[in-house]
SEFI-673017 format. One record per atom (N, C-alpha, C): residue number from 1; atom name; x, y, z. Coordinates in steps of 0.02 Angstrom, whole numbers, plus 50000, padded with zeros to 5 digits. Layout:
REM residues N
> NUM  CA  X  Y  Z
...
This chain:
REM residues 110
> 1  N  46630  47071  52578
> 1  CA  46605  47094  52511
> 1  C  46565  47008  52472
> 2  N  46539  46992  52424
> 2  CA  46544  46949  52406
> 2  C  46529  46918  52340
> 3  N  46557  46865  52312
> 3  CA  46565  46833  52259
> 3  C  46596  46878  52198
> 4  N  46566  46930  52152
> 4  CA  46615  46960  52108
> 4  C  46625  47029  52152
> 5  N  46586  47070  52200
> 5  CA  46633  47112  52217
> 5  C  46723  47085  52246
> 6  N  46710  47030  52268
> 6  CA  46789  47025  52281
> 6  C  46839  47015  52198
> 7  N  46807  46990  52140
> 7  CA  46842  46962  52093
> 7  C  46878  47042  52081
> 8  N  46815  47096  52113
> 8  CA  46815  47162  52069
> 8  C  46862  47210  52135
> 9  N  46873  47182  52169
> 9  CA  46948  47218  52217
> 9  C  47007  47240  52184
> 10  N  47040  47294  52201
> 10  CA  47106  47306  52156
> 10  C  47166  47260  52182
> 11  N  47177  47255  52258
> 11  CA  47218  47212  52283
> 11  C  47205  47143  52204
> 12  N  47172  47109  52230
> 12  CA  47180  47035  52195
> 12  C  47201  47039  52119
> 13  N  47151  47111  52090
> 13  CA  47161  47139  51995
> 13  C  47247  47121  52012
> 14  N  47269  47161  52057
> 14  CA  47316  47190  52034
> 14  C  47370  47125  52053
> 15  N  47347  47053  52072
> 15  CA  47405  46997  52095
> 15  C  47399  46959  52033
> 16  N  47321  46958  52008
> 16  CA  47285  46906  51964
> 16  C  47314  46956  51896
> 17  N  47337  46998  51882
> 17  CA  47384  47042  51817
> 17  C  47433  47018  51833
> 18  N  47474  47035  51899
> 18  CA  47540  47011  51901
> 18  C  47552  46938  51884
> 19  N  47514  46893  51898
> 19  CA  47525  46839  51896
> 19  C  47533  46820  51803
> 20  N  47495  46837  51791
> 20  CA  47472  46834  51699
> 20  C  47545  46862  51681
> 21  N  47553  46907  51715
> 21  CA  47646  46984  51672
> 21  C  47699  46897  51696
> 22  N  47697  46883  51730
> 22  CA  47752  46854  51737
> 22  C  47731  46788  51731
> 23  N  47682  46758  51701
> 23  CA  47679  46694  51674
> 23  C  47695  46726  51604
> 24  N  47672  46786  51546
> 24  CA  47711  46806  51498
> 24  C  47785  46808  51485
> 25  N  47812  46809  51539
> 25  CA  47879  46813  51544
> 25  C  47905  46770  51537
> 26  N  47902  46707  51585
> 26  CA  47929  46664  51582
> 26  C  47920  46617  51527
> 27  N  47879  46614  51486
> 27  CA  47866  46595  51412
> 27  C  47879  46618  51354
> 28  N  47911  46688  51369
> 28  CA  47950  46733  51314
> 28  C  48031  46700  51324
> 29  N  48037  46700  51402
> 29  CA  48126  46687  51407
> 29  C  48120  46615  51387
> 30  N  48078  46577  51396
> 30  CA  48081  46471  51381
> 30  C  48066  46471  51283
> 31  N  48040  46543  51253
> 31  CA  48070  46540  51177
> 31  C  48126  46568  51152
> 32  N  48133  46598  51185
> 32  CA  48213  46638  51144
> 32  C  48282  46589  51160
> 33  N  48292  46627  51091
> 33  CA  48343  46582  51084
> 33  C  48400  46593  51145
> 34  N  48455  46531  51164
> 34  CA  48508  46550  51204
> 34  C  48557  46589  51182
> 35  N  48593  46625  51219
> 35  CA  48642  46673  51196
> 35  C  48684  46661  51192
> 36  N  48716  46650  51149
> 36  CA  48788  46621  51114
> 36  C  48841  46687  51121
> 37  N  48894  46679  51172
> 37  CA  48943  46727  51176
> 37  C  49012  46726  51103
> 38  N  49007  46779  51086
> 38  CA  49023  46801  51026
> 38  C  49093  46850  51019
> 39  N  49145  46853  50999
> 39  CA  49176  46905  50996
> 39  C  49146  46977  50966
> 40  N  49144  47022  50994
> 40  CA  49108  47090  50951
> 40  C  49055  47092  50953
> 41  N  48986  47053  50986
> 41  CA  48928  47050  50988
> 41  C  48920  47129  51029
> 42  N  48967  47141  51097
> 42  CA  48930  47205  51102
> 42  C  48989  47277  51095
> 43  N  49027  47246  51062
> 43  CA  49060  47310  51028
> 43  C  49016  47358  50967
> 44  N  49052  47447  50972
> 44  CA  49000  47490  50927
> 44  C  49005  47475  50855
> 45  N  48954  47485  50813
> 45  CA  48947  47457  50745
> 45  C  48910  47520  50742
> 46  N  48920  47553  50656
> 46  CA  48873  47598  50602
> 46  C  48937  47580  50566
> 47  N  48869  47561  50513
> 47  CA  48886  47556  50428
> 47  C  48934  47511  50425
> 48  N  48941  47462  50462
> 48  CA  48996  47393  50440
> 48  C  49043  47451  50449
> 49  N  49087  47509  50475
> 49  CA  49115  47520  50512
> 49  C  49154  47523  50582
> 50  N  49226  47497  50603
> 50  CA  49199  47496  50662
> 50  C  49219  47574  50712
> 51  N  49184  47560  50774
> 51  CA  49213  47626  50773
> 51  C  49217  47629  50855
> 52  N  49287  47685  50871
> 52  CA  49297  47680  50954
> 52  C  49250  47698  51005
> 53  N  49254  47665  51046
> 53  CA  49219  47696  51090
> 53  C  49237  47766  51158
> 54  N  49177  47792  51150
> 54  CA  49211  47836  51158
> 54  C  49159  47876  51245
> 55  N  49156  47903  51281
> 55  CA  49128  47911  51353
> 55  C  49114  47973  51344
> 56  N  49014  47984  51329
> 56  CA  48996  48024  51316
> 56  C  48930  48060  51376
> 57  N  48962  48105  51390
> 57  CA  48922  48147  51453
> 57  C  48857  48215  51420
> 58  N  48796  48182  51394
> 58  CA  48765  48227  51397
> 58  C  48732  48304  51428
> 59  N  48714  48340  51419
> 59  CA  48693  48375  51476
> 59  C  48639  48402  51507
> 60  N  48599  48436  51537
> 60  CA  48527  48429  51531
> 60  C  48532  48547  51524
> 61  N  48579  48572  51534
> 61  CA  48581  48655  51511
> 61  C  48521  48666  51456
> 62  N  48547  48650  51406
> 62  CA  48478  48657  51376
> 62  C  48433  48673  51374
> 63  N  48409  48591  51385
> 63  CA  48344  48585  51432
> 63  C  48293  48619  51487
> 64  N  48337  48636  51491
> 64  CA  48319  48690  51574
> 64  C  48303  48751  51540
> 65  N  48352  48784  51512
> 65  CA  48334  48860  51466
> 65  C  48252  48850  51405
> 66  N  48230  48779  51379
> 66  CA  48194  48763  51327
> 66  C  48123  48753  51383
> 67  N  48132  48745  51447
> 67  CA  48079  48738  51502
> 67  C  48062  48780  51540
> 68  N  48100  48841  51548
> 68  CA  48111  48891  51590
> 68  C  48072  48933  51522
> 69  N  48088  48941  51439
> 69  CA  48057  48970  51396
> 69  C  47977  48936  51404
> 70  N  47968  48881  51391
> 70  CA  47890  48865  51406
> 70  C  47855  48848  51484
> 71  N  47905  48870  51534
> 71  CA  47842  48874  51565
> 71  C  47831  48973  51574
> 72  N  47883  49005  51551
> 72  CA  47834  49073  51543
> 72  C  47784  49087  51496
> 73  N  47812  49068  51454
> 73  CA  47774  49065  51382
> 73  C  47697  49030  51400
> 74  N  47690  48984  51472
> 74  CA  47613  48965  51480
> 74  C  47585  48986  51538
> 75  N  47601  49018  51565
> 75  CA  47584  49065  51635
> 75  C  47568  49137  51600
> 76  N  47602  49123  51536
> 76  CA  47574  49207  51526
> 76  C  47521  49224  51462
> 77  N  47523  49162  51462
> 77  CA  47447  49144  51409
> 77  C  47397  49153  51457
> 78  N  47409  49098  51528
> 78  CA  47347  49076  51572
> 78  C  47357  49151  51588
> 79  N  47392  49200  51634
> 79  CA  47371  49266  51651
> 79  C  47338  49316  51613
> 80  N  47351  49316  51545
> 80  CA  47321  49339  51496
> 80  C  47257  49336  51489
> 81  N  47242  49264  51473
> 81  CA  47175  49227  51476
> 81  C  47137  49252  51508
> 82  N  47153  49274  51570
> 82  CA  47118  49278  51634
> 82  C  47102  49321  51657
> 83  N  47118  49385  51629
> 83  CA  47112  49450  51626
> 83  C  47070  49492  51632
> 84  N  47044  49531  51698
> 84  CA  46959  49541  51662
> 84  C  46965  49609  51658
> 85  N  46892  49599  51636
> 85  CA  46892  49674  51551
> 85  C  46897  49731  51612
> 86  N  46909  49789  51578
> 86  CA  46902  49864  51606
> 86  C  46978  49901  51614
> 87  N  47001  49916  51666
> 87  CA  47055  49950  51678
> 87  C  47124  49932  51685
> 88  N  47120  49869  51686
> 88  CA  47159  49822  51735
> 88  C  47180  49771  51663
> 89  N  47149  49811  51607
> 89  CA  47207  49771  51540
> 89  C  47255  49817  51511
> 90  N  47286  49848  51539
> 90  CA  47343  49898  51562
> 90  C  47395  49878  51581
> 91  N  47363  49843  51656
> 91  CA  47411  49791  51669
> 91  C  47433  49751  51643
> 92  N  47404  49709  51611
> 92  CA  47411  49645  51541
> 92  C  47439  49662  51516
> 93  N  47454  49730  51500
> 93  CA  47491  49746  51422
> 93  C  47579  49747  51476
> 94  N  47559  49779  51517
> 94  CA  47634  49792  51552
> 94  C  47659  49734  51570
> 95  N  47635  49675  51590
> 95  CA  47663  49632  51612
> 95  C  47667  49575  51530
> 96  N  47613  49591  51481
> 96  CA  47671  49570  51433
> 96  C  47725  49599  51361
> 97  N  47748  49667  51408
> 97  CA  47810  49689  51386
> 97  C  47857  49659  51447
> 98  N  47836  49645  51515
> 98  CA  47899  49627  51557
> 98  C  47921  49532  51521
> 99  N  47846  49507  51515
> 99  CA  47873  49431  51481
> 99  C  47927  49429  51435
> 100  N  47911  49481  51375
> 100  CA  47922  49484  51331
> 100  C  48002  49496  51338
> 101  N  48039  49543  51373
> 101  CA  48121  49569  51396
> 101  C  48138  49490  51429
> 102  N  48094  49471  51463
> 102  CA  48101  49394  51495
> 102  C  48136  49356  51449
> 103  N  48105  49340  51413
> 103  CA  48097  49275  51326
> 103  C  48152  49309  51283
> 104  N  48174  49396  51282
> 104  CA  48240  49425  51240
> 104  C  48282  49398  51278
> 105  N  48272  49407  51323
> 105  CA  48338  49397  51368
> 105  C  48369  49297  51381
> 106  N  48298  49255  51397
> 106  CA  48327  49207  51374
> 106  C  48342  49186  51323
> 107  N  48297  49200  51284
> 107  CA  48343  49183  51218
> 107  C  48394  49231  51151
> 108  N  48425  49286  51220
> 108  CA  48495  49275  51186
> 108  C  48551  49294  51244
> 109  N  48541  49233  51270
> 109  CA  48615  49234  51313
> 109  C  48664  49199  51284
> 110  N  48720  49214  51304
> 110  CA  48773  49218  51301
> 110  C  48804  49134  51333
């Protein structure tokens, strides 16, 4: 590699941009005001009222149902969109009926 070829190499570009990012980080850190420890600085606050801190644990259960629903719908659309013409179309209609049953069972879960 010669001249400009070395300047365009990915490892060198990575280190150049890494140095630029670290320089910007150091510049911003130098310009930022110093932290002063004040009572209540990390306390929860909502519209002028102090709220008691409570531990909340989020779950992904609903997310997985929604992800499964969208996966089923996208696969169904892909399969139906690629069905060749002819007598096999009846199998596509059967497939759509089964997807409808699966989606309805997913939606009406208890």
